[in-house]
C-alpha positions in Angstrom: -26.4 24.2 -11.9 -23.9 22.7 -9.5 -20.5 22.0 -10.8 -19.7 18.3 -11.5 -16.4 16.6 -10.8 -15.4 13.0 -11.6 -12.6 11.1 -9.9 -11.1 8.0 -11.5 -9.1 6.3 -8.9 -8.8 3.4 -6.4 -11.0 2.8 -3.4 -9.4 3.1 0.0 -11.2 0.9 2.6 -9.7 3.0 5.4 -11.4 6.1 4.1 -8.4 8.4 4.2 -7.2 8.5 0.5 -8.4 7.5 -3.0 -12.0 7.7 -4.0 -13.2 8.3 -0.5 -10.9 11.3 0.1 -11.8 12.7 -3.3 -15.6 12.5 -2.8 -15.2 14.0 0.7 -13.3 16.9 -0.8 -15.7 17.5 -3.6 -18.6 17.6 -1.1 -16.8 20.0 1.2 -16.1 22.3 -1.7 -19.7 22.2 -2.8 -19.2 20.2 -6.0 -21.2 17.2 -7.1 -18.8 14.3 -7.0 -18.9 11.2 -9.1 -16.5 8.2 -9.3 -15.1 5.5 -11.5 -13.2 2.9 -9.5 -10.0 1.4 -10.9 -9.2 -0.9 -8.1 -10.3 -1.9 -4.6 -7.6 -1.7 -2.0 -7.6 -3.3 1.5 -5.8 -0.7 3.5 -5.7 1.2 6.7 -3.4 3.7 8.5 -0.7 1.0 8.8 -0.4 0.3 5.0 -1.9 -1.5 2.0 -2.8 -5.2 2.7 -4.2 -5.9 -0.8 -5.0 -4.4 -4.2 -7.8 -5.9 -6.4 -8.2 -4.3 -9.8 -11.7 -3.7 -11.2 -12.2 -5.2 -14.7 -11.3 -2.9 -17.5 -14.8 -3.4 -19.0 -16.3 -2.2 -15.6 -14.1 0.8 -15.5 -15.0 1.8 -19.0 -18.7 1.4 -18.3 -18.5 3.5 -15.1 -16.9 6.4 -17.0 -19.4 6.1 -19.9 -22.4 6.0 -17.6 -21.4 9.2 -15.8 -20.3 11.1 -18.9 -23.3 10.4 -21.0 -25.9 11.3 -18.4 -24.6 13.6 -15.8 -21.7 15.3 -17.5 -18.3 16.3 -16.3 -16.9 19.8 -15.6 -13.5 18.5 -14.3 -11.9 15.1 -13.9 -9.2 13.9 -11.6 -7.2 10.7 -12.0 -5.5 9.0 -9.1 -4.4 5.4 -8.8 -4.9 3.8 -12.1 -3.1 0.5 -11.3 -1.7 -0.7 -14.6 -0.9 0.1 -18.2 -4.3 -1.2 -19.6 -6.3 1.0 -17.3 -4.1 4.1 -17.9 -4.5 3.8 -21.6 -8.3 3.2 -21.3 -8.7 6.3 -19.1 -6.7 8.4 -21.5 -8.8 7.1 -24.4 -12.0 8.1 -22.6 -10.6 11.6 -21.8 -9.8 12.1 -25.4 -13.2 10.7 -26.6 -15.2 13.1 -24.3 -12.7 16.0 -25.0 -12.5 16.9 -21.3 -10.6 20.1 -20.7 -10.1 20.3 -16.9 -7.9 17.3 -16.3 -6.0 16.9 -13.1 -3.5 14.0 -13.1 -2.3 12.9 -9.7 0.3 10.3 -10.7 -0.2 8.1 -7.7 2.6 5.6 -7.6 3.6 4.8 -4.0 1.4 4.5 -0.9 2.2 6.4 2.3 3.6 3.2 3.8 5.9 2.6 0.8 3.8 0.0 -1.1 3.8 0.3 -4.9 0.4 1.2 -6.4 1.4 0.8 -10.1 2.5 -2.3 -11.9 5.6 -2.4 -14.0 5.4 -0.7 -17.4 2.7 1.6 -16.1 5.0 4.6 -15.9 5.6 4.4 -19.7 1.9 4.5 -20.3 1.4 7.4 -17.9 4.1 9.4 -19.7 3.0 8.6 -23.2 -0.8 8.5 -22.9 -2.1 10.4 -19.9 0.3 13.2 -19.1 -0.1 14.9 -22.5 -3.9 15.2 -21.6 -3.3 16.9 -18.3 -4.3 20.5 -17.6 -2.1 20.1 -14.5 -0.2 17.2 -12.9 0.3 17.1 -9.1 3.3 14.8 -8.3 5.1 14.8 -5.0 8.9 14.7 -5.1 9.3 10.9 -5.2 6.8 10.7 -8.0 8.4 13.5 -9.9 11.8 11.7 -9.5 10.4 8.4 -10.8 8.7 10.1 -13.8 11.6 12.4 -14.8 14.4 10.0 -13.7 15.9 13.0 -12.1 17.3 13.3 -8.5 15.4 16.2 -6.8 16.9 17.7 -3.7 16.6 21.5 -4.2 14.1 24.0 -5.6 16.3 24.4 -8.6 16.1 20.6 -9.2 12.3 20.9 -9.0 12.3 23.7 -11.6 14.3 21.4 -14.0 11.9 18.6 -13.3 8.9 20.9 -14.0 10.3 21.7 -17.4 10.6 18.0 -18.0 6.9 17.5 -17.3 6.0 20.2 -19.8 8.1 18.6 -22.4 6.0 15.5 -21.8 2.9 17.5 -22.8 1.3 18.6 -19.6 0.1 22.3 -19.6 1.1 22.8 -16.0 2.6 21.0 -13.1 2.6 21.3 -9.3 5.6 19.6 -7.7 4.6 19.4 -4.0 7.2 20.0 -1.3 5.9 17.9 1.6 8.7 15.3 1.2 11.4 18.0 1.5 11.9 17.7 5.3 15.0 19.9 5.5 13.0 23.1 6.3 10.4 24.3 8.8 8.2 25.3 5.8 6.9 23.5 2.8 7.1 25.0 -0.7 4.9 23.8 -3.6 6.1 24.8 -7.0 3.7 25.4 -9.9 5.0 25.9 -13.4 2.9 26.8 -16.4 5.6 27.1 -19.1 6.2 30.8 -18.6 6.3 31.4 -14.9 7.2 29.6 -11.7 4.8 30.2 -8.8 5.7 29.3 -5.2 3.4 28.6 -2.3 5.2 28.5 1.0 3.4 27.3 4.2 4.6 26.5 7.7 5.4 22.8 8.0 2.9 20.9 10.3 4.5 18.5 12.6 2.2 15.4 12.3 2.4 11.9 11.1 -1.3 12.0 10.1 -0.9 12.9 6.5 -2.6 9.9 4.8 -4.5 11.1 1.7 -3.0 14.6 1.5 -2.0 14.2 -2.2 -5.4 12.8 -3.2 -7.2 15.5 -1.3 -5.1 18.4 -2.7 -5.5 17.2 -6.3 -9.3 16.7 -5.8 -9.5 20.2 -4.3 -7.8 21.6 -7.4 -10.3 19.6 -9.5 -13.3 21.0 -7.6 -12.2 24.6 -8.0 -11.5 24.1 -11.7 -15.0 22.6 -12.0 -16.4 25.7 -10.5 -14.7 27.9 -13.1 -11.7 29.2 -11.2 -8.4 29.9 -12.9 -5.6 27.5 -12.3 -3.8 29.8 -10.0 -7.0 30.4 -8.0 -7.7 26.7 -7.9 -4.2 25.9 -6.5 -4.4 28.7 -4.0 -7.8 27.6 -2.7 -6.7 23.9 -2.6 -3.6 24.9 -0.6 -5.7 26.6 2.0 -8.0 23.6 2.1 -5.3 21.0 2.5 -3.2 23.0 5.0 -6.1 23.2 7.4 -6.9 19.5 6.8 -3.3 18.6 7.8 -3.1 21.1 10.6 -6.2 19.6 12.2 -5.6 16.0 11.1 -7.3 13.1 12.7 -5.4 10.8 15.1 -7.2 7.6 13.9 -5.6 4.2 13.7 -2.1 3.1 14.7 -0.2 4.5 11.7 -0.5 7.5 9.4 -3.9 8.9 10.2 -6.0 10.8 7.7 -6.4 14.5 7.1 -9.5 16.3 8.4 -11.6 17.2 5.3 -14.0 19.3 7.4 -11.3 21.4 9.0 -11.9 24.4 6.7 -15.5 24.7 8.1 -14.4 24.5 11.8 -11.2 26.5 12.0 -10.0 29.8 10.7 -7.1 30.0 8.3 -4.8 32.4 10.2 -1.6 30.9 8.8 0.9 33.3 7.3 1.4 32.3 3.6 4.2 33.4 1.4 3.7 33.4 -2.3 6.0 34.7 -5.1 6.7 34.1 -8.8 9.5 34.3 -11.3 9.7 34.1 -15.0 11.8 31.6 -16.9 
């Protein structure tokens, strides 16, 4: 039977991020994708023009309908909008006892617009992160959650420990926002070892949806039964090609190319290493 992955996130009318990016990623990685929409956004490559939350009752019913008929092998959360919806989603994950839970703590849009209301961070930390098999924050999100200034890899290692103290079983702190090097390094910490994934930096402004797509790629691979390290490695290959061959659409930050892995060979030199705590 085909693996099944559920994304619980916001809709992006521009098609580059959110539910749309997640479902594209699931399809590309040969997983059956399902969705529960938390909010509808009016956005494009230039920014977010409006955010319209879906009623909590509707969100609850979407998750129930999927879970009780089709079933879920892995679930990914993205933009959850506010405290009420975060706590509702956490309650549903606990109720269905889902084990492969990828939490992408979407807080800020590419153009800088806030995608969470006030008090939401507290609910994220208290209710949702303790359920996460892995969290996938970028550096600004990790700073906001840990209240720690992150400038170096050592800072990221300290922040990673903070995440595990919050209850997550693993965390990937992505390195795309560290623009001081000609490579990007993603750091994965599982409580015992630090794993590093270093890729050449791609010089492009078209990175809309990279975080959503990476997290959903991890989700897809976990749904298929891969180990966490395998899932992260496969997701890194997928998203690097998607960025390397991104689409120059619109007047702002264009989207990544979800089909790039089918069209182009991955001949990039990747450096990986690990160290124990």
